[in-house]
ROPA-950989 format. One record per atom (N, C-alpha, C): atom name; x, y, z. Coordinates in Angstrom, 3 decimals, always signed. Example, Ala and Ser with C-alpha at 12.3 -4.5 7.8 and 13.67 -1.06 7.14 Angstrom:
2
N; +13.190; -5.690; +7.800
CA; +12.300; -4.500; +7.800
C; +13.200; -3.300; +7.800
N; +12.850; -2.250; +7.080
CA; +13.670; -1.060; +7.140
C; +12.900; +0.030; +7.870
END
This chain:
268
N; -44.674; +26.264; -26.232
CA; -44.548; +27.009; -24.948
C; -44.983; +28.515; -25.102
N; -45.824; +29.036; -24.198
CA; -46.304; +30.337; -24.328
C; -45.246; +31.347; -23.989
N; -45.388; +32.613; -24.410
CA; -44.481; +33.630; -24.031
C; -44.356; +33.823; -22.648
N; -45.518; +33.724; -21.865
CA; -45.403; +33.888; -20.473
C; -44.462; +32.946; -19.752
N; -44.429; +31.661; -20.270
CA; -43.509; +30.674; -19.694
C; -42.018; +31.078; -19.845
N; -41.732; +31.789; -20.866
CA; -40.358; +32.269; -21.120
C; -39.861; +33.155; -20.097
N; -40.691; +33.862; -19.378
CA; -40.263; +34.880; -18.340
C; -40.535; +34.410; -16.970
N; -40.959; +33.110; -16.773
CA; -41.097; +32.587; -15.383
C; -39.716; +32.171; -14.871
N; -39.615; +32.321; -13.512
CA; -38.362; +31.872; -12.883
C; -38.486; +30.399; -12.648
N; -37.779; +29.714; -13.452
CA; -38.041; +28.172; -13.505
C; -37.680; +27.427; -12.264
N; -36.478; +27.718; -11.688
CA; -36.031; +27.089; -10.516
C; -36.156; +28.008; -9.343
N; -36.551; +27.466; -8.169
CA; -36.728; +28.170; -6.943
C; -35.433; +28.787; -6.431
N; -35.296; +29.987; -6.457
CA; -33.978; +30.639; -5.974
C; -33.897; +30.363; -4.464
N; -32.639; +30.125; -4.029
CA; -32.299; +30.015; -2.640
C; -32.441; +31.316; -1.966
N; -33.320; +31.521; -0.959
CA; -33.535; +32.760; -0.208
C; -33.865; +32.490; +1.184
N; -33.237; +33.209; +2.133
CA; -33.546; +33.093; +3.488
C; -34.170; +34.383; +3.969
N; -35.488; +34.370; +4.348
CA; -36.127; +35.589; +4.914
C; -35.462; +36.093; +6.052
N; -35.350; +37.402; +6.198
CA; -34.735; +38.031; +7.328
C; -35.780; +38.518; +8.295
N; -36.900; +39.018; +7.737
CA; -37.975; +39.552; +8.593
C; -39.309; +39.143; +7.968
N; -40.147; +40.065; +7.846
CA; -41.493; +39.785; +7.281
C; -41.691; +40.171; +5.798
N; -40.539; +40.299; +5.132
CA; -40.573; +40.859; +3.779
C; -41.343; +39.972; +2.815
N; -41.372; +38.666; +2.993
CA; -42.144; +37.741; +2.115
C; -43.636; +38.120; +2.221
N; -44.212; +38.244; +3.508
CA; -45.560; +38.511; +3.732
C; -45.996; +39.920; +3.216
N; -45.023; +41.020; +3.470
CA; -45.273; +42.233; +3.043
C; -45.461; +42.324; +1.492
N; -44.491; +41.640; +0.810
CA; -44.551; +41.538; -0.630
C; -45.884; +40.932; -1.182
N; -46.276; +39.833; -0.578
CA; -47.523; +39.209; -0.954
C; -48.736; +40.069; -0.749
N; -48.719; +40.778; +0.355
CA; -49.878; +41.694; +0.558
C; -49.886; +42.811; -0.366
N; -48.724; +43.369; -0.663
CA; -48.626; +44.493; -1.698
C; -49.084; +44.008; -3.025
N; -48.711; +42.828; -3.452
CA; -49.106; +42.285; -4.777
C; -50.654; +42.111; -4.789
N; -51.191; +41.579; -3.676
CA; -52.631; +41.341; -3.578
C; -53.490; +42.696; -3.735
N; -52.813; +43.698; -3.173
CA; -53.515; +45.083; -3.093
C; -53.037; +45.925; -4.334
N; -52.411; +45.243; -5.282
CA; -51.975; +45.963; -6.559
C; -51.106; +47.173; -6.171
N; -50.203; +47.036; -5.166
CA; -49.239; +48.054; -4.735
C; -47.876; +47.703; -5.409
N; -46.993; +48.638; -5.349
CA; -45.615; +48.504; -6.040
C; -44.556; +48.449; -4.959
N; -43.438; +47.893; -5.287
CA; -42.410; +47.600; -4.298
C; -41.022; +48.425; -4.693
N; -40.445; +49.050; -3.723
CA; -39.085; +49.606; -3.805
C; -38.213; +48.881; -2.759
N; -37.050; +48.446; -3.166
CA; -36.081; +47.848; -2.248
C; -34.850; +48.684; -2.231
N; -34.348; +49.060; -0.953
CA; -33.175; +49.744; -0.824
C; -32.162; +48.956; +0.037
N; -30.868; +49.237; -0.220
CA; -29.933; +48.551; +0.629
C; -28.582; +48.488; -0.058
N; -27.570; +48.091; +0.748
CA; -26.182; +48.083; +0.172
C; -26.085; +46.993; -0.851
N; -24.960; +46.911; -1.549
CA; -24.732; +46.005; -2.606
C; -24.508; +44.597; -2.065
N; -25.132; +43.581; -2.713
CA; -24.952; +42.229; -2.438
C; -25.632; +41.710; -1.214
N; -26.832; +42.293; -0.878
CA; -27.545; +41.786; +0.295
C; -28.877; +41.006; -0.081
N; -29.038; +40.754; -1.421
CA; -30.152; +39.913; -1.804
C; -31.460; +40.664; -2.246
N; -31.253; +41.882; -2.764
CA; -32.425; +42.591; -3.294
C; -33.028; +41.914; -4.516
N; -32.090; +41.671; -5.458
CA; -32.506; +40.951; -6.743
C; -33.035; +39.530; -6.457
N; -32.228; +38.867; -5.619
CA; -32.614; +37.501; -5.326
C; -33.963; +37.336; -4.681
N; -34.294; +38.311; -3.840
CA; -35.581; +38.323; -3.136
C; -36.711; +38.495; -4.200
N; -36.567; +39.390; -5.106
CA; -37.612; +39.572; -6.191
C; -37.734; +38.320; -7.080
N; -36.623; +37.669; -7.386
CA; -36.699; +36.506; -8.191
C; -37.375; +35.348; -7.367
N; -37.154; +35.374; -6.163
CA; -37.763; +34.376; -5.243
C; -39.322; +34.557; -5.166
N; -39.710; +35.895; -5.048
CA; -41.130; +36.171; -4.974
C; -41.844; +35.915; -6.342
N; -41.134; +36.190; -7.378
CA; -41.720; +35.940; -8.683
C; -41.900; +34.438; -8.856
N; -41.077; +33.647; -8.385
CA; -41.165; +32.203; -8.455
C; -42.295; +31.727; -7.528
N; -42.394; +32.230; -6.273
CA; -43.436; +31.780; -5.401
C; -44.869; +32.125; -5.956
N; -45.004; +33.290; -6.507
CA; -46.277; +33.784; -7.035
C; -46.548; +33.331; -8.496
N; -45.509; +32.667; -9.105
CA; -45.676; +32.205; -10.398
C; -45.917; +33.313; -11.393
N; -45.186; +34.423; -11.272
CA; -45.310; +35.583; -12.076
C; -44.129; +35.729; -13.088
N; -44.435; +36.182; -14.357
CA; -43.377; +36.478; -15.179
C; -42.441; +37.589; -14.529
N; -41.182; +37.454; -14.787
CA; -40.277; +38.458; -14.203
C; -39.224; +38.869; -15.210
N; -39.032; +40.255; -15.262
CA; -38.111; +40.830; -16.222
C; -37.322; +41.987; -15.572
N; -36.057; +41.799; -15.503
CA; -35.094; +42.774; -14.786
C; -34.463; +43.675; -15.813
N; -34.499; +44.990; -15.509
CA; -33.743; +45.947; -16.309
C; -32.684; +46.527; -15.473
N; -31.479; +46.458; -15.863
CA; -30.328; +46.960; -15.151
C; -30.181; +48.499; -15.675
N; -30.557; +49.422; -14.957
CA; -30.761; +50.838; -15.322
C; -29.286; +51.414; -15.401
N; -29.089; +52.152; -16.452
CA; -27.857; +52.970; -16.606
C; -28.232; +54.394; -16.892
N; -27.284; +55.274; -17.127
CA; -27.459; +56.638; -17.463
C; -28.172; +56.782; -18.823
N; -28.136; +55.714; -19.632
CA; -28.695; +55.708; -20.984
C; -30.137; +55.199; -20.986
N; -30.546; +54.698; -19.870
CA; -31.987; +54.069; -19.804
C; -33.010; +55.169; -19.857
N; -33.895; +55.144; -20.858
CA; -34.841; +56.306; -20.878
C; -36.191; +55.610; -21.138
N; -37.255; +56.431; -21.164
CA; -38.615; +56.072; -21.240
C; -38.870; +55.166; -22.530
N; -38.326; +55.678; -23.631
CA; -38.445; +54.950; -24.875
C; -37.997; +53.577; -24.875
N; -36.800; +53.373; -24.241
CA; -36.266; +52.010; -24.087
C; -37.165; +51.153; -23.338
N; -37.795; +51.572; -22.253
CA; -38.654; +50.779; -21.474
C; -39.981; +50.540; -22.037
N; -40.482; +51.377; -22.921
CA; -41.749; +51.211; -23.586
C; -41.635; +50.321; -24.819
N; -40.764; +50.563; -25.710
CA; -40.493; +49.878; -26.874
C; -40.044; +50.722; -28.000
N; -39.897; +50.196; -29.194
CA; -39.319; +50.850; -30.292
C; -39.824; +50.244; -31.628
N; -39.852; +50.996; -32.648
CA; -40.108; +50.625; -33.964
C; -38.864; +50.107; -34.710
N; -38.893; +48.996; -35.288
CA; -37.829; +48.375; -36.076
C; -38.240; +48.110; -37.474
N; -37.356; +47.624; -38.330
CA; -37.713; +47.341; -39.740
C; -38.783; +46.201; -39.759
N; -38.857; +45.422; -38.711
CA; -39.775; +44.298; -38.643
C; -41.031; +44.669; -37.882
N; -41.158; +45.987; -37.514
CA; -42.368; +46.370; -36.749
C; -42.033; +46.751; -35.357
N; -43.114; +46.911; -34.618
CA; -42.933; +47.359; -33.138
C; -42.496; +46.218; -32.322
N; -41.525; +46.561; -31.425
CA; -41.005; +45.615; -30.324
C; -41.301; +46.149; -29.056
N; -41.983; +45.432; -28.186
CA; -42.313; +45.806; -26.815
C; -41.054; +45.972; -25.951
N; -41.018; +47.062; -25.260
CA; -39.917; +47.187; -24.259
C; -40.316; +46.406; -22.968
N; -39.455; +46.423; -21.967
CA; -39.677; +45.608; -20.725
C; -41.042; +45.998; -20.069
N; -41.306; +47.286; -19.926
CA; -42.606; +47.667; -19.238
C; -43.783; +47.126; -19.996
N; -43.822; +47.245; -21.332
CA; -44.963; +46.889; -22.073
C; -45.046; +45.382; -22.095
N; -43.872; +44.629; -22.063
CA; -43.846; +43.265; -22.043
C; -44.536; +42.656; -20.777
N; -44.121; +43.301; -19.634
CA; -44.783; +42.860; -18.425
C; -46.131; +43.245; -18.241
N; -46.566; +44.414; -18.823
CA; -47.979; +44.779; -18.793
C; -48.898; +43.773; -19.582
N; -48.301; +43.350; -20.686
CA; -49.064; +42.436; -21.471
C; -49.140; +41.036; -20.878
N; -48.041; +40.678; -20.202
CA; -47.988; +39.334; -19.573
C; -48.524; +39.171; -18.143
N; -48.637; +40.466; -17.470
CA; -49.051; +40.407; -16.118
C; -47.923; +39.986; -15.142
N; -46.893; +40.598; -15.175
CA; -45.731; +40.156; -14.332
C; -45.070; +41.216; -13.574
N; -43.846; +40.996; -13.129
CA; -43.063; +41.943; -12.410
C; -42.052; +42.554; -13.293
N; -42.081; +43.915; -13.443
CA; -41.050; +44.623; -14.210
C; -40.204; +45.297; -13.164
N; -38.921; +44.799; -13.129
CA; -37.956; +45.250; -12.083
C; -36.868; +46.118; -12.698
N; -36.886; +47.444; -12.169
CA; -35.953; +48.460; -12.507
C; -34.836; +48.576; -11.488
N; -33.748; +47.792; -11.816
CA; -32.642; +47.715; -10.867
C; -31.757; +48.919; -10.934
N; -31.398; +49.506; -9.795
CA; -30.604; +50.725; -9.742
C; -31.315; +51.850; -10.490
N; -32.606; +52.031; -10.179
CA; -33.411; +52.953; -10.929
C; -32.949; +54.428; -10.932
N; -32.233; +54.812; -9.808
CA; -31.708; +56.179; -9.759
C; -30.662; +56.489; -10.873
N; -30.192; +55.494; -11.471
CA; -29.237; +55.724; -12.608
C; -29.964; +56.112; -13.895
N; -31.186; +55.804; -14.026
CA; -31.980; +56.017; -15.280
C; -32.239; +57.510; -15.467
N; -32.499; +57.824; -16.723
CA; -32.887; +59.238; -17.002
C; -34.190; +59.660; -16.329
N; -34.291; +61.011; -16.220
CA; -35.408; +61.476; -15.476
C; -36.801; +61.199; -16.004
N; -36.894; +61.057; -17.475
CA; -38.207; +60.787; -18.012
C; -38.711; +59.396; -17.667
N; -37.876; +58.547; -17.034
CA; -38.399; +57.225; -16.576
C; -39.444; +57.427; -15.380
N; -39.217; +58.505; -14.728
CA; -40.160; +58.871; -13.662
C; -41.596; +59.018; -14.112
N; -41.712; +59.553; -15.352
CA; -43.059; +59.693; -15.965
C; -43.740; +58.398; -15.983
N; -43.012; +57.295; -16.455
CA; -43.642; +55.949; -16.560
C; -43.944; +55.448; -15.195
N; -43.028; +55.637; -14.294
CA; -43.219; +55.231; -12.875
C; -44.473; +55.764; -12.276
N; -44.683; +57.061; -12.466
CA; -45.859; +57.802; -11.940
C; -47.146; +57.349; -12.638
N; -47.127; +57.163; -13.847
CA; -48.295; +56.704; -14.532
C; -48.696; +55.345; -14.130
N; -47.807; +54.371; -13.992
CA; -48.205; +53.029; -13.502
C; -48.502; +52.921; -12.119
N; -48.130; +53.808; -11.283
CA; -48.379; +53.772; -9.830
C; -49.512; +54.632; -9.394
N; -50.169; +55.465; -10.416
CA; -51.322; +56.105; -10.171
C; -52.485; +55.118; -10.054
N; -53.608; +55.553; -9.518
CA; -54.767; +54.732; -9.459
C; -55.230; +54.083; -10.787
N; -54.951; +54.886; -11.844
CA; -55.289; +54.483; -13.205
C; -54.527; +53.298; -13.700
N; -53.317; +53.042; -13.156
CA; -52.439; +51.975; -13.508
C; -52.380; +51.838; -15.025
N; -52.006; +52.889; -15.678
CA; -51.789; +52.879; -17.132
C; -50.757; +53.766; -17.617
N; -50.234; +53.528; -18.876
CA; -49.115; +54.313; -19.375
C; -49.368; +54.653; -20.877
N; -49.111; +55.854; -21.256
CA; -49.323; +56.346; -22.573
C; -48.044; +56.045; -23.389
N; -48.192; +55.447; -24.567
CA; -47.059; +55.164; -25.452
C; -47.156; +56.072; -26.634
N; -46.441; +57.175; -26.735
CA; -46.590; +58.157; -27.828
C; -46.411; +57.554; -29.214
N; -45.524; +56.597; -29.349
CA; -45.180; +56.023; -30.644
C; -46.300; +55.212; -31.188
N; -47.191; +54.691; -30.172
CA; -48.347; +54.010; -30.676
C; -49.647; +54.712; -30.558
N; -49.515; +55.890; -29.881
CA; -50.745; +56.747; -29.748
C; -51.758; +56.080; -28.984
N; -51.490; +55.318; -27.938
CA; -52.496; +54.579; -27.151
C; -52.030; +54.429; -25.688
N; -53.056; +54.279; -24.891
CA; -52.790; +53.908; -23.451
C; -52.791; +52.367; -23.258
N; -51.904; +51.981; -22.301
CA; -51.869; +50.532; -22.005
C; -52.175; +50.401; -20.455
N; -53.130; +49.568; -20.153
CA; -53.478; +49.447; -18.719
C; -52.919; +48.205; -18.121
N; -52.560; +48.276; -16.908
CA; -51.914; +47.199; -16.165
C; -52.942; +46.221; -15.643
N; -52.685; +44.870; -15.921
CA; -53.638; +43.892; -15.304
C; -53.453; +43.768; -13.817
N; -54.235; +43.076; -13.212
CA; -54.150; +43.042; -11.715
C; -52.790; +42.408; -11.162
N; -52.190; +41.487; -12.075
CA; -50.967; +40.777; -11.606
C; -49.726; +41.626; -11.804
N; -49.871; +42.769; -12.529
CA; -48.711; +43.559; -12.809
C; -48.159; +44.252; -11.611
N; -46.784; +44.217; -11.457
CA; -46.187; +44.952; -10.330
C; -44.947; +45.670; -10.837
N; -44.806; +46.867; -10.501
CA; -43.493; +47.625; -10.807
C; -42.677; +47.530; -9.589
N; -41.373; +47.045; -9.691
CA; -40.471; +46.865; -8.538
C; -39.176; +47.712; -8.929
N; -38.645; +48.399; -7.916
CA; -37.373; +49.156; -8.142
C; -36.409; +48.762; -6.951
N; -35.181; +49.101; -7.297
CA; -34.153; +49.039; -6.227
C; -33.029; +49.989; -6.496
N; -32.433; +50.399; -5.355
CA; -31.235; +51.238; -5.466
C; -30.430; +51.209; -4.181
N; -29.296; +51.583; -4.214
CA; -28.359; +51.612; -3.028
C; -28.294; +53.009; -2.470
N; -28.874; +53.339; -1.291
CA; -28.901; +54.625; -0.820
C; -27.518; +55.181; -0.528
N; -26.504; +54.314; -0.383
CA; -25.098; +54.825; -0.124
C; -24.551; +55.559; -1.251
N; -25.086; +55.303; -2.546
CA; -24.657; +55.966; -3.636
C; -25.469; +57.153; -4.146
N; -26.471; +57.557; -3.277
CA; -27.257; +58.620; -3.719
C; -26.509; +59.912; -3.588
N; -27.020; +60.776; -4.384
CA; -26.556; +62.186; -4.355
C; -27.679; +63.062; -4.762
N; -27.540; +64.411; -4.465
CA; -28.640; +65.329; -4.763
C; -28.944; +65.182; -6.330
N; -27.960; +65.046; -7.183
CA; -28.193; +64.906; -8.571
C; -28.820; +63.550; -8.956
N; -28.661; +62.520; -8.176
CA; -29.212; +61.171; -8.435
C; -29.929; +60.657; -7.206
N; -31.170; +61.045; -7.250
CA; -32.078; +60.596; -6.173
C; -33.466; +60.616; -6.767
N; -34.375; +59.830; -6.103
CA; -35.813; +59.868; -6.473
C; -36.474; +60.941; -5.741
N; -37.441; +61.634; -6.351
CA; -38.114; +62.688; -5.756
C; -39.045; +62.101; -4.774
N; -39.347; +62.876; -3.693
CA; -40.387; +62.373; -2.617
C; -41.740; +61.967; -3.372
N; -42.109; +62.643; -4.407
CA; -43.347; +62.339; -5.038
C; -43.349; +60.925; -5.699
N; -42.046; +60.496; -5.982
CA; -41.899; +59.243; -6.655
C; -41.840; +58.148; -5.510
N; -40.882; +58.405; -4.506
CA; -40.711; +57.468; -3.404
C; -42.005; +57.129; -2.682
N; -42.873; +58.105; -2.571
CA; -44.115; +57.855; -1.799
C; -45.177; +57.065; -2.538
N; -44.841; +56.593; -3.710
CA; -45.836; +55.691; -4.498
C; -45.466; +54.147; -4.221
N; -44.443; +53.867; -3.451
CA; -44.042; +52.560; -3.317
C; -44.039; +52.050; -1.863
N; -44.457; +50.787; -1.701
CA; -44.114; +50.129; -0.410
C; -42.576; +49.879; -0.426
N; -41.961; +50.295; +0.648
CA; -40.440; +50.243; +0.599
C; -39.906; +49.382; +1.655
N; -39.048; +48.362; +1.182
CA; -38.375; +47.445; +2.041
C; -36.896; +47.865; +2.089
N; -36.393; +48.043; +3.265
CA; -34.953; +48.387; +3.386
C; -34.276; +47.145; +3.856
N; -33.323; +46.645; +2.916
CA; -32.522; +45.467; +3.215
C; -31.140; +45.946; +3.808
N; -30.723; +45.074; +4.633
CA; -29.406; +45.288; +5.242
C; -28.600; +44.017; +5.334
N; -27.398; +44.017; +5.859
CA; -26.605; +42.826; +6.005
C; -27.359; +41.842; +7.035
N; -27.506; +40.606; +6.619
CA; -28.218; +39.681; +7.577
C; -27.522; +39.540; +8.947
N; -28.247; +39.044; +9.916
CA; -27.617; +38.738; +11.198
C; -26.545; +37.703; +10.983
N; -25.667; +37.596; +11.949
CA; -24.542; +36.711; +11.807
C; -24.877; +35.276; +11.561
N; -25.809; +34.683; +12.394
CA; -26.249; +33.325; +12.306
C; -26.861; +33.013; +10.924
N; -27.651; +33.995; +10.447
CA; -28.236; +33.764; +9.152
C; -27.303; +33.886; +8.060
N; -26.311; +34.833; +8.098
CA; -25.311; +35.031; +7.061
C; -24.430; +33.746; +6.997
N; -24.110; +33.183; +8.176
CA; -23.421; +31.917; +8.196
C; -24.056; +30.815; +7.596
N; -25.414; +30.734; +7.705
CA; -26.175; +29.676; +7.112
C; -26.243; +29.817; +5.599
N; -26.343; +31.084; +5.102
CA; -26.286; +31.381; +3.627
C; -24.926; +30.934; +3.053
N; -23.922; +31.391; +3.704
CA; -22.570; +31.063; +3.208
C; -22.343; +29.525; +3.104
N; -22.741; +28.823; +4.146
CA; -22.616; +27.379; +4.229
C; -23.452; +26.790; +3.077
N; -24.637; +27.254; +2.881
CA; -25.571; +26.600; +1.941
C; -25.002; +26.933; +0.433
N; -24.730; +28.120; +0.200
CA; -24.375; +28.536; -1.178
C; -22.933; +28.333; -1.461
N; -22.148; +28.459; -0.462
CA; -20.693; +28.446; -0.631
C; -20.084; +26.924; -0.503
N; -20.850; +26.109; +0.086
CA; -20.332; +24.742; +0.252
C; -19.226; +24.520; +1.152
N; -19.074; +25.410; +2.153
CA; -18.088; +25.199; +3.230
C; -18.726; +24.930; +4.540
N; -17.821; +24.482; +5.478
CA; -18.306; +24.162; +6.798
C; -18.478; +25.363; +7.669
N; -18.990; +25.212; +8.881
CA; -19.322; +26.263; +9.763
C; -18.013; +27.065; +10.165
N; -16.929; +26.451; +10.462
CA; -15.769; +27.248; +10.838
C; -15.374; +28.285; +9.708
N; -15.245; +27.786; +8.482
CA; -14.912; +28.664; +7.399
C; -16.008; +29.776; +7.150
N; -17.252; +29.367; +7.262
CA; -18.361; +30.315; +7.053
C; -18.232; +31.394; +8.186
N; -17.998; +30.894; +9.368
CA; -17.922; +31.925; +10.538
C; -16.822; +32.929; +10.374
N; -15.598; +32.341; +9.842
CA; -14.520; +33.272; +9.597
C; -14.814; +34.245; +8.551
N; -15.552; +33.902; +7.556
CA; -15.928; +34.868; +6.422
C; -16.922; +35.853; +6.969
N; -17.782; +35.437; +7.819
CA; -18.831; +36.439; +8.419
C; -18.001; +37.458; +9.222
N; -17.008; +37.056; +9.913
CA; -16.288; +37.931; +10.787
C; -15.462; +38.867; +9.910
N; -14.897; +38.381; +8.762
CA; -14.175; +39.216; +7.813
C; -15.056; +40.203; +7.226
N; -16.296; +39.804; +6.891
CA; -17.293; +40.782; +6.309
C; -17.632; +41.859; +7.288
N; -17.618; +41.485; +8.606
CA; -17.956; +42.546; +9.602
C; -16.916; +43.581; +9.665
N; -15.658; +43.020; +9.493
CA; -14.447; +44.035; +9.598
C; -14.561; +45.050; +8.425
N; -14.902; +44.515; +7.221
CA; -14.970; +45.464; +6.049
C; -16.080; +46.472; +6.267
N; -17.247; +46.058; +6.934
CA; -18.296; +46.935; +7.116
C; -17.999; +48.024; +8.202
N; -17.081; +47.701; +9.096
CA; -16.655; +48.611; +10.128
C; -15.750; +49.599; +9.442
N; -15.003; +49.108; +8.470
CA; -14.129; +50.044; +7.736
C; -14.858; +51.053; +6.957
N; -16.005; +50.666; +6.363
CA; -16.937; +51.540; +5.801
C; -17.348; +52.633; +6.637
N; -17.813; +52.235; +7.930
CA; -18.263; +53.225; +8.912
C; -17.159; +54.268; +9.213
N; -15.890; +53.850; +9.166
CA; -14.833; +54.735; +9.513
C; -14.325; +55.483; +8.326
N; -14.890; +55.247; +7.121
CA; -14.560; +55.992; +5.977
C; -13.437; +55.394; +5.152
N; -12.920; +54.250; +5.572
CA; -11.750; +53.731; +4.844
C; -12.235; +52.890; +3.580
N; -13.468; +52.518; +3.586
CA; -14.056; +51.801; +2.457
C; -15.410; +52.516; +2.016
N; -15.644; +52.580; +0.700
CA; -16.895; +53.180; +0.218
C; -18.095; +52.184; +0.576
N; -17.732; +50.875; +0.489
CA; -18.865; +49.911; +0.790
C; -18.209; +48.714; +1.468
N; -18.911; +48.143; +2.403
CA; -18.456; +46.889; +2.999
C; -18.787; +45.696; +2.185
N; -18.286; +44.512; +2.519
CA; -18.569; +43.271; +1.749
C; -19.994; +42.828; +1.937
N; -20.728; +42.654; +0.889
CA; -22.067; +42.066; +0.937
C; -21.899; +40.586; +1.035
N; -23.068; +39.954; +1.385
CA; -23.138; +38.580; +1.519
C; -22.728; +37.858; +0.216
N; -22.999; +38.457; -0.877
CA; -22.731; +37.802; -2.168
C; -21.165; +37.690; -2.328
N; -20.321; +38.683; -1.975
CA; -18.912; +38.571; -2.008
C; -18.391; +37.492; -1.124
N; -19.050; +37.403; +0.035
CA; -18.535; +36.224; +1.014
C; -18.881; +34.886; +0.428
N; -19.945; +34.825; -0.262
CA; -20.350; +33.513; -0.828
C; -19.328; +33.242; -2.033
N; -18.929; +34.220; -2.783
CA; -17.985; +34.001; -3.801
C; -16.688; +33.389; -3.219
N; -16.238; +34.113; -2.088
CA; -15.008; +33.695; -1.385
C; -15.107; +32.217; -1.015
N; -16.268; +31.865; -0.371
CA; -16.559; +30.520; +0.050
C; -16.486; +29.544; -1.096
N; -17.045; +29.905; -2.281
CA; -17.002; +28.910; -3.376
C; -15.640; +28.707; -3.838
N; -14.732; +29.784; -3.744
CA; -13.357; +29.582; -4.237
C; -12.631; +28.694; -3.190
N; -12.976; +28.871; -1.893
CA; -12.373; +27.985; -0.897
C; -12.752; +26.590; -1.055
N; -13.980; +26.395; -1.332
CA; -14.547; +24.996; -1.493
C; -13.867; +24.261; -2.635
N; -13.406; +24.982; -3.734
CA; -12.841; +24.396; -4.848
C; -11.212; +24.337; -4.744
N; -10.745; +24.731; -3.475
CA; -9.436; +24.559; -3.318
C; -8.495; +25.824; -3.163
N; -9.029; +26.987; -3.308
CA; -8.190; +28.174; -3.250
C; -8.000; +28.424; -1.702
N; -6.768; +28.710; -1.253
CA; -6.529; +28.970; +0.147
C; -7.384; +30.145; +0.597
N; -7.872; +30.035; +1.858
CA; -8.862; +30.957; +2.397
C; -8.469; +32.517; +2.212
N; -7.159; +32.741; +2.634
CA; -6.783; +34.184; +2.577
C; -6.684; +34.626; +1.094
N; -6.277; +33.818; +0.233
CA; -6.115; +34.192; -1.204
C; -7.551; +34.300; -1.733
N; -8.471; +33.516; -1.384
CA; -9.851; +33.558; -1.752
C; -10.503; +34.892; -1.348
N; -10.170; +35.311; -0.162
CA; -10.659; +36.515; +0.401
C; -10.083; +37.779; -0.374
N; -8.820; +37.660; -0.749
CA; -8.154; +38.606; -1.493
C; -8.826; +38.946; -2.840
N; -9.039; +37.917; -3.538
CA; -9.517; +38.022; -4.951
C; -11.058; +38.168; -4.932
N; -11.808; +37.720; -4.028
CA; -13.229; +37.671; -4.082
C; -13.850; +38.878; -3.183
N; -13.059; +39.372; -2.251
CA; -13.623; +40.320; -1.295
C; -12.832; +41.647; -1.362
N; -11.484; +41.530; -1.110
CA; -10.662; +42.723; -0.891
C; -10.510; +43.542; -2.255
N; -10.139; +42.804; -3.297
CA; -9.921; +43.504; -4.605
C; -11.163; +44.198; -5.176
N; -12.285; +43.557; -5.025
CA; -13.485; +44.256; -5.635
C; -13.904; +45.426; -4.766
N; -13.431; +45.564; -3.457
CA; -13.910; +46.708; -2.598
C; -13.066; +47.943; -2.769
N; -11.772; +47.739; -3.031
CA; -10.919; +48.987; -3.042
C; -9.678; +48.857; -3.892
N; -9.169; +49.992; -4.285
CA; -7.908; +50.122; -4.960
C; -6.824; +50.699; -4.005
N; -7.197; +51.102; -2.820
CA; -6.247; +51.714; -1.937
C; -5.237; +50.754; -1.403
N; -3.994; +51.032; -1.769
CA; -2.918; +49.959; -1.434
C; -2.744; +49.773; +0.011
N; -2.922; +50.876; +0.753
CA; -2.713; +50.824; +2.243
C; -3.838; +50.020; +2.867
N; -5.073; +50.214; +2.392
CA; -6.200; +49.462; +2.950
C; -6.102; +47.998; +2.595
N; -5.655; +47.720; +1.303
CA; -5.536; +46.363; +0.841
C; -4.489; +45.581; +1.686
N; -3.341; +46.265; +1.946
CA; -2.365; +45.632; +2.752
C; -2.837; +45.362; +4.171
N; -3.549; +46.298; +4.671
CA; -4.019; +46.033; +6.131
C; -5.013; +44.922; +6.140
N; -5.961; +44.841; +5.207
CA; -6.823; +43.773; +5.187
C; -6.170; +42.374; +4.939
N; -5.190; +42.398; +4.016
CA; -4.513; +41.115; +3.785
C; -3.719; +40.609; +4.888
N; -3.128; +41.485; +5.702
CA; -2.152; +41.049; +6.685
C; -2.884; +41.055; +8.108
N; -3.158; +42.244; +8.582
CA; -3.664; +42.293; +9.940
C; -5.013; +41.598; +10.059
N; -5.996; +41.936; +9.184
CA; -7.347; +41.537; +9.331
C; -7.572; +40.032; +8.949
N; -6.947; +39.681; +7.823
CA; -7.122; +38.197; +7.447
C; -6.399; +37.269; +8.490
N; -5.297; +37.656; +9.015
CA; -4.610; +36.946; +10.073
C; -5.490; +36.802; +11.320
N; -6.209; +37.842; +11.626
CA; -7.167; +37.805; +12.814
C; -8.170; +36.711; +12.706
N; -8.776; +36.584; +11.474
CA; -9.980; +35.640; +11.398
C; -9.508; +34.256; +10.989
N; -8.448; +34.159; +10.196
CA; -8.057; +32.834; +9.648
C; -6.759; +32.313; +10.287
N; -6.087; +33.180; +11.049
CA; -4.777; +32.732; +11.701
C; -3.629; +32.984; +10.795
N; -2.476; +33.130; +11.267
CA; -1.252; +33.564; +10.480
C; -0.788; +32.328; +9.567
N; -1.098; +31.150; +9.931
CA; -0.587; +30.019; +9.168
C; -1.515; +29.510; +8.126
N; -2.718; +29.998; +7.984
CA; -3.672; +29.466; +6.980
C; -3.481; +30.044; +5.652
END
């Protein structure tokens, strides 16, 4: 098996397009453009990229960026056994998608790599090897981040943002979210509909400032999977949705009593 095969997405991920994002992505890749995806937690940013990598039969490598992620880590390092390619060089060599997840968490020198690869020259200089590496036609740099967590200290500069085709993801429409929960959670329409309504409640609480983030579709699917395996609906929502969203005891109590009773009924 070739190294390229190791980085292919073997099984087709389940993904329901919301708009024209699939066509936009395909056109961007054909034009050797790069993609940035923004949106709240759990709305399918990573799943979409995995889906597109599978559809285009491209190698795919995800880097979950942290405050310790720097340019050296992305390019590679010298070890006792010799040079080891980092994620960026790996995808440059294989002609695939290098995905920098939560890119605003990375150190500032990562922007140098991003600018180099998104310039018309599509190349990056590796100081430790003393050479330039050029991107093949199939290479794409993809990034994602949650704008809700942005701050002045953690944000991409306009000069960086304007190098990417940007897709803004949001919570799916109710009918589509219900379909996703039914498909991935294994529950019927009534339960899926109740979870959708509960998700809407948490998102409204975010708008009113009581929650930092509303429930993404991913959390609602987790709750559905718990219910499908026998966990009572309200308990499933408590452990899969409420607890991950907040530590505020007053908000937790309100969600557990008033709001869960509203969507599932007092006796469920």
